[in-house]
C-alpha positions, 0 to 999 in steps of 0.5 A: 880128085878125077885127073886127066891127062893132056898132051902138049903140041909135041906129044908129051903127056901131063897128068893134071886134076879136073876141078870143073867138068863143064865150062863155058869159054866162048859162044861164036855165032851161038855155038857154045864151046865147053871145056874142062877146068884143071887144077894148079898142074896145068902150069906143068903142062904150060911149062913143058910146052914152053920148054919143048918148044925153046929146045928147038930154038924157038921163041914163045909168045903168050898173049894175056887178055881179059876185061879190065881189073879182072886180074890179067896182070896178076895171072901173067906175072904170077903164071911167069913167077911160077914157071920162072921164079928167078925173074924180077921186076926188071923183066917187066916193061911198060912201053915198046921202047922198053921193050926193044932195050931189054930184048936187045940186052937179054941172052940167048935162053938156055937150059939154065937160063930163060929169058923172060919179058913181061909187057905189061899194059901192051895195049898201051905200047902196042896199040894196033891203031898206032901200028906206024909209030917207029917203036912198034915197028921195032919191036915187031922187028925184034921178035921176027928176027931174034927168035933164035934168042928163044925168049918168052914173052907175055903181051898183057893187054884188055883185048887181043884187038888192042895188040899189034895186029902182026903179033896177034896171030898164032904165026908169032904167038904160040899160046893165049890166056884170057881172064874173061871167065872172071865175068861168070866165075869170079876173078881167078879163072882164066882160059887156055888157047893154043894157035893153029896156023893158016897159010891163007889167014893171018889170024890163023885160029885159036883152039881151047885147051881148058880152063884153069885157076890162078892165085893172087900174087902174095904181098911182098917185096916183089909185088910192092916194087911191081906197084911202085914201077905200075904207078910210075907208068901210069904217071908218065902215060898221063904226061904223054897223054896230056902232051899229045893232046897240046900238040893235037890242038896246036895242029887244029888251031893251025888248020883252021887258020889255014882254012 
């Protein structure tokens, strides 16, 4: 297998295997962007990158996006498990309130223990069109002022635009993993991007690093507990949606009477 050396933003060299030499990951304004497809050793690159930033007392936020039912949660959780095998389903949250509670509870990351939060379905809890909600503002505030806790955070959402604007750009997020390649290469493929800060552009710029493959999470106790937790969230989300609809309907009826 062909191998290649890739460098972390701080210059550390990591050797990876090349699975595919030419994969199109984007086509902005008709300009096609190609990268190489790397093997499982790309996780060594990502782990080294994270640990280097934590060593300089920085946190590390990773956006995990992609179309529905294409494996973005599997990618995020599977990647987190590979990088930090000590995590449990207690590290997975579904709402801004749960995120804030866990962020306050977790200790500062050290060389012996990395504090990890996986915000599954962050597009629901951090939907940017509801930026005014107090819980969302609390999450953004916690991330901004608690960088010294060196948390590693995975934000999982169907699209970058579903995430609160304050967390979208490279000012806050370091890496971006996207499973959109599943539409052309099938499930199990994702692209990796690194953010570049820009003082006049809050969204910054995102540069492609590579494409890579990821495996399904094997069946077992962890996966069973994860599914139970996710289905419970889905049930609660349905109840909240029904309650919100009822409140909206009452408000509309009141406004009609006032007219």
